[in-house]
C-alpha positions as a Markdown table, in Angstrom:
| # | Residue | x | y | z |
|---|---|---|---|---|
| 1 | Met | 0.0 | 0.0 | -0.3 |
| 2 | Gln | 1.8 | 3.0 | -0.8 |
| 3 | Phe | -1.0 | 5.4 | 0.1 |
| 4 | Phe | -4.3 | 5.5 | 2.5 |
| 5 | Arg | -7.2 | 7.7 | 1.7 |
| 6 | Ile | -10.6 | 8.0 | 3.6 |
| 7 | Asn | -13.4 | 10.5 | 2.8 |
| 8 | Lys | -17.2 | 11.4 | 4.2 |
| 9 | Asn | -19.0 | 8.2 | 2.9 |
| 10 | Lys | -16.1 | 6.1 | 5.2 |
| 11 | Leu | -17.1 | 8.0 | 8.5 |
| 12 | Glu | -20.7 | 7.2 | 7.6 |
| 13 | Leu | -19.8 | 3.6 | 7.8 |
| 14 | Leu | -17.3 | 3.7 | 10.6 |
| 15 | Lys | -21.0 | 5.2 | 12.2 |
| 16 | Lys | -23.1 | 1.7 | 10.9 |
| 17 | Arg | -20.4 | -0.4 | 12.4 |
| 18 | Ala | -20.2 | 1.8 | 15.4 |
| 19 | Leu | -24.0 | 1.0 | 16.2 |
| 20 | Asn | -23.8 | -2.5 | 15.4 |
| 21 | Ser | -20.8 | -3.8 | 17.6 |
| 22 | Asn | -21.3 | -4.8 | 20.9 |
| 23 | Lys | -18.2 | -2.3 | 22.4 |
| 24 | Lys | -20.4 | 0.6 | 20.5 |
| 25 | Arg | -17.3 | 1.6 | 18.7 |
| 26 | Ser | -15.2 | 1.1 | 15.4 |
| 27 | Arg | -12.5 | 1.8 | 13.6 |
| 28 | Ile | -10.6 | 2.0 | 10.1 |
| 29 | Cys | -6.7 | 1.1 | 10.7 |
| 30 | Gly | -4.7 | 3.3 | 8.0 |
| 31 | His | -2.0 | 1.1 | 8.9 |
| 32 | Lys | -0.6 | -2.3 | 7.2 |
| 33 | Asn | -0.5 | -4.6 | 10.0 |
| 34 | Leu | 0.0 | -4.7 | 13.8 |
| 35 | Lys | 3.6 | -4.9 | 13.6 |
| 36 | Ala | 3.8 | -1.6 | 11.8 |
| 37 | Asn | 5.5 | 1.4 | 13.6 |
| 38 | Ile | 3.0 | 4.0 | 13.5 |
| 39 | His | -0.8 | 2.9 | 14.3 |
| 40 | Glu | -3.1 | 5.5 | 12.5 |
| 41 | Met | -6.7 | 4.9 | 13.2 |
| 42 | Phe | -9.9 | 6.6 | 12.1 |
| 43 | Val | -12.2 | 5.8 | 15.3 |
| 44 | Cys | -15.6 | 6.3 | 16.1 |
| 45 | Leu | -17.4 | 6.4 | 19.5 |
| 46 | His | -21.1 | 6.0 | 19.4 |
| 47 | Lys | -22.2 | 8.1 | 22.8 |
| 48 | Ser | -23.1 | 4.8 | 24.9 |
| 49 | Thr | -19.1 | 3.4 | 24.2 |
| 50 | Tyr | -17.4 | 2.8 | 27.3 |
| 51 | Val | -14.0 | 3.3 | 27.7 |
| 52 | Pro | -12.1 | 2.4 | 30.4 |
| 53 | Pro | -9.5 | 4.4 | 31.8 |
| 54 | His | -6.4 | 3.2 | 31.0 |
| 55 | Asn | -2.8 | 3.9 | 30.4 |
| 56 | His | 0.0 | 2.9 | 28.0 |
| 57 | Lys | 3.0 | 2.2 | 29.5 |
| 58 | Asn | 5.7 | 2.6 | 26.2 |
| 59 | Lys | 3.4 | 4.6 | 24.0 |
| 60 | Ile | 2.2 | 8.1 | 23.1 |
| 61 | Glu | -0.6 | 8.8 | 21.6 |
| 62 | Ser | -2.6 | 11.6 | 20.0 |
| 63 | Tyr | -6.4 | 12.6 | 19.2 |
| 64 | His | -7.6 | 15.2 | 16.2 |
| 65 | Met | -11.0 | 15.2 | 16.0 |
| 66 | Ile | -12.8 | 14.8 | 13.2 |
| 67 | Glu | -16.9 | 14.9 | 14.4 |
| 68 | Gly | -18.7 | 15.5 | 17.2 |
| 69 | Glu | -17.3 | 15.7 | 20.8 |
| 70 | Val | -15.7 | 14.3 | 23.9 |
| 71 | Asp | -14.4 | 15.0 | 27.2 |
| 72 | Val | -11.0 | 13.2 | 27.5 |
| 73 | Tyr | -10.3 | 13.0 | 31.4 |
| 74 | Ile | -6.8 | 12.2 | 32.9 |
| 75 | Phe | -6.0 | 10.7 | 36.2 |
| 76 | Tyr | -4.0 | 10.8 | 39.0 |
| 77 | Tyr | -2.3 | 7.4 | 40.2 |
| 78 | Asn | -5.3 | 7.2 | 42.9 |
| 79 | Gly | -8.1 | 7.3 | 40.6 |
| 80 | Arg | -9.0 | 11.2 | 40.9 |
| 81 | Ile | -10.0 | 12.7 | 38.3 |
| 82 | Lys | -6.5 | 15.6 | 37.3 |
| 83 | Asn | -7.9 | 16.7 | 34.1 |
| 84 | Lys | -11.0 | 17.3 | 32.1 |
| 85 | Ile | -10.2 | 18.4 | 28.5 |
| 86 | Thr | -13.1 | 18.7 | 25.9 |
| 87 | Leu | -12.1 | 17.6 | 22.4 |
| 88 | Ser | -14.6 | 19.3 | 19.9 |
| 89 | Ser | -14.8 | 19.2 | 15.8 |
| 90 | Lys | -16.6 | 22.6 | 15.7 |
| 91 | Ser | -15.6 | 25.1 | 18.6 |
| 92 | Lys | -13.9 | 27.6 | 18.1 |
| 93 | Thr | -13.2 | 27.3 | 22.1 |
| 94 | Lys | -12.6 | 24.0 | 23.1 |
| 95 | His | -9.5 | 22.2 | 21.6 |
| 96 | Phe | -9.7 | 19.4 | 18.9 |
| 97 | Tyr | -6.6 | 18.2 | 19.6 |
| 98 | Leu | -4.7 | 16.4 | 22.1 |
| 99 | Arg | -1.5 | 14.6 | 22.7 |
| 100 | Ile | -1.1 | 12.5 | 25.3 |
| 101 | Glu | 2.0 | 11.2 | 27.0 |
| 102 | Lys | 2.9 | 7.3 | 28.1 |
| 103 | Lys | 1.8 | 6.4 | 31.2 |
| 104 | Val | -0.9 | 9.0 | 31.7 |
| 105 | Tyr | -3.9 | 7.4 | 32.8 |
| 106 | His | -7.0 | 8.7 | 30.7 |
| 107 | Thr | -10.6 | 7.7 | 29.2 |
| 108 | Leu | -12.7 | 9.0 | 26.7 |
| 109 | Val | -16.0 | 9.9 | 26.7 |
| 110 | Pro | -18.5 | 10.8 | 24.0 |
| 111 | Lys | -20.7 | 13.6 | 24.3 |
| 112 | Thr | -22.5 | 13.7 | 21.1 |
| 113 | Lys | -23.9 | 10.4 | 19.7 |
| 114 | Phe | -20.6 | 9.9 | 17.6 |
| 115 | Ala | -17.3 | 10.8 | 18.0 |
| 116 | Ile | -15.0 | 10.6 | 15.1 |
| 117 | Phe | -11.1 | 10.7 | 15.6 |
| 118 | His | -8.1 | 10.5 | 14.2 |
| 119 | Glu | -5.5 | 8.5 | 16.7 |
| 120 | Val | -2.4 | 8.2 | 16.1 |
| 121 | Thr | 0.2 | 6.0 | 18.3 |
| 122 | Gln | 3.5 | 4.1 | 18.2 |
| 123 | Gly | 3.9 | 0.4 | 17.2 |
| 124 | Pro | 3.9 | -2.3 | 17.0 |
| 125 | Phe | 0.6 | -3.0 | 19.1 |
| 126 | Asn | 0.7 | -5.4 | 22.2 |
| 127 | Lys | -2.0 | -5.8 | 23.9 |
| 128 | Lys | 0.0 | -6.3 | 27.2 |
| 129 | Glu | 1.3 | -2.1 | 27.4 |
| 130 | Asn | -2.0 | -1.5 | 27.5 |
| 131 | Ile | -2.8 | -1.1 | 31.3 |
| 132 | Gln | -6.6 | -1.1 | 32.3 |
| 133 | Asn | -8.5 | -1.5 | 35.6 |
| 134 | Gln | -4.9 | -2.2 | 37.6 |
| 135 | Met | -5.9 | 0.4 | 40.1 |
| 136 | Lys | -9.0 | -0.4 | 42.4 |
| 137 | Ile | -11.0 | 2.5 | 42.2 |
| 138 | Phe | -11.4 | 1.4 | 38.4 |
| 139 | Ser | -11.7 | -2.3 | 39.1 |
| 140 | Lys | -14.5 | -2.0 | 40.8 |
| 141 | Lys | -16.7 | 0.1 | 38.7 |
| 142 | Lys | -16.9 | 1.5 | 35.3 |
| 143 | Phe | -16.4 | 5.2 | 35.3 |
| 144 | Ile | -19.3 | 7.5 | 34.7 |
| 145 | Thr | -19.0 | 10.9 | 34.2 |
| 146 | Asn | -22.3 | 13.5 | 34.7 |
């Protein structure tokens, strides 16, 4: 693959797939495979999606909003909320891009029916590096916001 393209029709497909999936989310990968050094994904979260708080032991990731809005919660190690950053594709005052350093606990909470963003992270993919639910506060119940 010498290049990768995506258009609005693909975004509509992401929405349909998210609605029909058990986790209410979907993605289209722009990278060739799990071993790629850079992973680029177009991700769609339905408003009912639950993303468990997690961190990435050795990876930095970034989000660039394409459609909708999400709240990104950043946590202290003890589970207390450190910061809430709203990402929005249309607002002139809210951010549309966020880069998160490694070892930072975070979660995404969709605020609109669909939230679509371009996510970039380092590869290769290793599920063991995605640390979630290790903290007692997160293993007891889902993180729920108002």
